[in-house]
C-alpha positions as MATLAB code, in Angstrom:
seq = 'GIGSHFSAILAQHAVFHQRRVFNLLSDGIPRTVADISADLRLSDPRSVIRDLRNKGVNISDFWCDSAHGSRYKRYFIEPSEPHITGKEGRDDQ';
ca = [
      49.259  122.188   97.531;
      49.478  118.871   95.778;
      53.099  119.467   94.739;
      54.342  119.969   98.304;
      52.318  116.960   99.525;
      53.866  114.818   96.791;
      57.360  116.088   97.713;
      56.757  115.165  101.353;
      55.687  111.647  100.363;
      58.812  111.242   98.211;
      61.020  112.440  101.078;
      59.453  109.920  103.486;
      59.908  107.172  100.892;
      63.600  108.091  100.504;
      64.207  108.019  104.284;
      62.467  104.621  104.486;
      64.860  103.157  101.884;
      67.858  104.849  103.499;
      67.064  103.162  106.820;
      66.684   99.781  105.119;
      70.006  100.057  103.261;
      71.742  101.394  106.381;
      70.462   98.487  108.490;
      71.490   95.905  105.885;
      75.028   97.270  105.403;
      75.614   97.808  109.133;
      76.464   94.145  109.699;
      79.784   94.729  107.897;
      79.216   92.088  105.213;
      80.336   93.470  101.813;
      77.440   93.365   99.346;
      77.071   94.119   95.657;
      74.350   96.343   94.238;
      72.674   93.131   93.024;
      72.825   91.656   96.560;
      71.274   94.786   98.089;
      68.622   94.947   95.360;
      67.639   91.309   95.878;
      67.666   91.489   99.696;
      65.594   94.677   99.887;
      63.591   94.440   96.637;
      65.079   97.803   95.673;
      65.709   98.433   91.968;
      68.958  100.434   92.264;
      70.401  101.223   95.710;
      73.329  103.335   94.446;
      71.425  106.608   94.818;
      70.409  105.590   98.351;
      74.083  104.876   99.161;
      75.023  108.300   97.734;
      72.339  110.037   99.815;
      73.453  108.238  103.001;
      77.069  109.259  102.341;
      75.930  112.853  101.829;
      74.312  112.650  105.289;
      77.658  111.590  106.786;
      77.250  107.805  106.911;
      80.639  106.149  106.420;
      79.863  103.522  103.760;
      83.003  101.764  102.554;
      83.416  100.040   99.217;
      85.981   98.162   97.182;
      86.269   97.057   93.559;
      86.113   93.389   92.529;
      86.937   91.787   89.187;
      84.301   89.509   87.688;
      85.058   86.269   85.855;
      84.061   87.953   82.581;
      86.480   90.872   82.797;
      84.165   93.567   84.171;
      84.382   95.188   87.597;
      81.854   95.828   90.330;
      81.815   97.271   93.843;
      80.927   95.773   97.191;
      79.529   98.131   99.842;
      79.565   97.819  103.633;
      79.625   99.742  106.901;
      82.423   98.768  109.294;
      80.797   97.545  112.524;
      83.550   99.279  114.513;
      83.109  102.612  112.702;
      80.849  105.361  113.982;
      77.881  105.280  111.639;
      77.408  109.038  111.411;
      80.329  111.371  110.929;
      80.435  115.118  111.082;
      78.487  117.637  113.130;
      75.149  115.754  112.978;
      76.606  112.756  114.822;
      77.998  114.543  117.860;
      76.246  114.532  121.201;
      77.842  117.786  122.393;
      75.808  120.162  120.235;
];
């Protein structure tokens, strides 16, 4: 029905954004949410980062202090790290 078709479209859309965020972060350069949003024209990449982590992608982050007293995170994928961890990433299945 229409509901399942719409769900399939949403799932494809999510995978498309996951690939884009994965490719951007894979160069190892730490980026803020604002950086990722501007580079990919994506309103809020935090849910995409969460979904990638739930799939086993090892996305690192660290906190930074801003000049105005607030804090923010920078996200990156270590170039030397395996990108997929867990059972899905093994070749010996």
